[in-house]
C-alpha positions as YAML, in Angstrom:
chain: A
units: angstrom
residues:
- id: 1
  name: MET
  ca: [-44.99, 212.19, 151.23]
- id: 2
  name: ALA
  ca: [-47.07, 214.33, 148.90]
- id: 3
  name: GLY
  ca: [-47.60, 211.23, 146.76]
- id: 4
  name: GLU
  ca: [-49.75, 209.60, 149.39]
- id: 5
  name: VAL
  ca: [-51.90, 212.70, 149.77]
- id: 6
  name: GLU
  ca: [-52.27, 212.91, 146.01]
- id: 7
  name: ALA
  ca: [-53.31, 209.24, 145.89]
- id: 8
  name: VAL
  ca: [-56.16, 210.02, 148.31]
- id: 9
  name: ARG
  ca: [-57.18, 213.00, 146.18]
- id: 10
  name: GLU
  ca: [-57.12, 210.77, 143.10]
- id: 11
  name: ALA
  ca: [-59.43, 208.31, 144.88]
- id: 12
  name: ILE
  ca: [-61.86, 211.16, 145.53]
- id: 13
  name: ARG
  ca: [-61.64, 212.22, 141.89]
- id: 14
  name: ALA
  ca: [-62.34, 208.61, 140.92]
- id: 15
  name: LEU
  ca: [-65.58, 208.81, 142.91]
- id: 16
  name: GLU
  ca: [-66.41, 212.06, 141.12]
- id: 17
  name: GLY
  ca: [-65.74, 210.28, 137.84]
- id: 18
  name: ILE
  ca: [-68.42, 207.63, 138.33]
- id: 19
  name: SER
  ca: [-70.90, 208.62, 135.66]
- id: 20
  name: ASP
  ca: [-73.96, 206.97, 137.14]
- id: 21
  name: PRO
  ca: [-75.16, 209.33, 139.88]
- id: 22
  name: SER
  ca: [-76.73, 206.47, 141.80]
- id: 23
  name: ALA
  ca: [-73.50, 204.47, 141.83]
- id: 24
  name: ARG
  ca: [-71.49, 207.63, 142.62]
- id: 25
  name: ALA
  ca: [-73.74, 208.47, 145.58]
- id: 26
  name: LYS
  ca: [-73.64, 204.90, 146.89]
- id: 27
  name: ALA
  ca: [-69.85, 204.66, 146.63]
- id: 28
  name: THR
  ca: [-69.44, 208.02, 148.34]
- id: 29
  name: THR
  ca: [-71.88, 207.04, 151.08]
- id: 30
  name: GLU
  ca: [-69.86, 203.89, 151.72]
- id: 31
  name: LEU
  ca: [-66.67, 205.91, 152.04]
- id: 32
  name: LEU
  ca: [-68.34, 208.38, 154.40]
- id: 33
  name: ARG
  ca: [-69.70, 205.48, 156.43]
- id: 34
  name: GLU
  ca: [-66.17, 204.12, 156.78]
- id: 35
  name: TRP
  ca: [-64.63, 207.54, 157.50]
- id: 36
  name: PRO
  ca: [-64.67, 207.35, 161.33]
- id: 37
  name: ASP
  ca: [-62.61, 204.14, 161.23]
- id: 38
  name: LEU
  ca: [-60.33, 205.50, 158.52]
- id: 39
  name: HIS
  ca: [-59.82, 208.70, 160.48]
- id: 40
  name: ARG
  ca: [-58.89, 206.69, 163.59]
- id: 41
  name: GLU
  ca: [-56.43, 204.62, 161.59]
- id: 42
  name: LEU
  ca: [-54.81, 207.75, 160.15]
- id: 43
  name: ARG
  ca: [-54.44, 209.25, 163.61]
- id: 44
  name: GLU
  ca: [-52.80, 206.03, 164.83]
- id: 45
  name: VAL
  ca: [-50.35, 206.05, 161.91]
- id: 46
  name: ARG
  ca: [-49.41, 209.65, 162.76]
- id: 47
  name: GLN
  ca: [-49.14, 208.89, 166.48]
- id: 48
  name: HIS
  ca: [-46.81, 205.95, 165.87]
- id: 49
  name: ALA
  ca: [-44.68, 208.02, 163.48]
- id: 50
  name: VAL
  ca: [-44.30, 210.83, 166.02]
- id: 51
  name: GLN
  ca: [-43.46, 208.35, 168.79]
- id: 52
  name: THR
  ca: [-40.81, 206.69, 166.61]
- id: 53
  name: TRP
  ca: [-39.40, 210.05, 165.52]
- id: 54
  name: HIS
  ca: [-39.13, 211.09, 169.16]
- id: 55
  name: GLU
  ca: [-37.55, 207.76, 170.16]
- id: 56
  name: GLN
  ca: [-34.94, 208.35, 167.46]
- id: 57
  name: GLY
  ca: [-33.87, 211.51, 169.28]
- id: 58
  name: ALA
  ca: [-35.96, 214.38, 167.95]
- id: 59
  name: THR
  ca: [-37.53, 216.65, 170.53]
- id: 60
  name: PHE
  ca: [-41.19, 217.53, 170.35]
- id: 61
  name: ASP
  ca: [-40.13, 221.15, 169.79]
- id: 62
  name: GLU
  ca: [-38.29, 219.96, 166.67]
- id: 63
  name: ILE
  ca: [-41.11, 217.69, 165.53]
- id: 64
  name: GLY
  ca: [-43.94, 220.17, 165.98]
- id: 65
  name: PRO
  ca: [-42.88, 222.72, 163.35]
- id: 66
  name: GLN
  ca: [-42.24, 219.91, 160.87]
- id: 67
  name: LEU
  ca: [-45.90, 218.98, 161.30]
- id: 68
  name: GLY
  ca: [-47.02, 222.60, 161.12]
- id: 69
  name: THR
  ca: [-47.82, 222.76, 164.81]
- id: 70
  name: SER
  ca: [-46.19, 223.30, 168.19]
- id: 71
  name: GLY
  ca: [-43.97, 221.04, 170.24]
- id: 72
  name: TYR
  ca: [-46.75, 220.82, 172.80]
- id: 73
  name: ARG
  ca: [-49.17, 219.57, 170.14]
- id: 74
  name: ALA
  ca: [-46.58, 217.06, 168.86]
- id: 75
  name: SER
  ca: [-46.32, 215.73, 172.41]
- id: 76
  name: GLN
  ca: [-50.10, 215.40, 172.56]
- id: 77
  name: ILE
  ca: [-50.15, 213.55, 169.24]
- id: 78
  name: SER
  ca: [-47.55, 211.10, 170.55]
- id: 79
  name: ARG
  ca: [-49.88, 210.35, 173.47]
- id: 80
  name: GLY
  ca: [-52.92, 209.88, 171.25]
- id: 81
  name: LYS
  ca: [-54.62, 213.12, 172.23]
...
C-alpha cells in the first residue's frame, strides 16, 4: 500500500529533477492540467474498493477507522459522495 504512495511521490521528485526549468514547468503544468481527471479516477478506485470491502462483509463502522475516518464517511465514499 505505501509503495503506491511512494511511487507517486517519486514521480513528483522526478518532475523536480528536470534540470531545465522550462521543461520542468511545462511537465508540471501538464500534470496539473490532468489533475481533475486523475483525482476523479482515484476517487473511483477508492469507492470501488470500499464497495467491494463492504460486499465481502465488513461494516462501514469497521471500514471507516481503517481509512482514518468514520463509518458514516466510509458509507458516503461507497456511494461516491
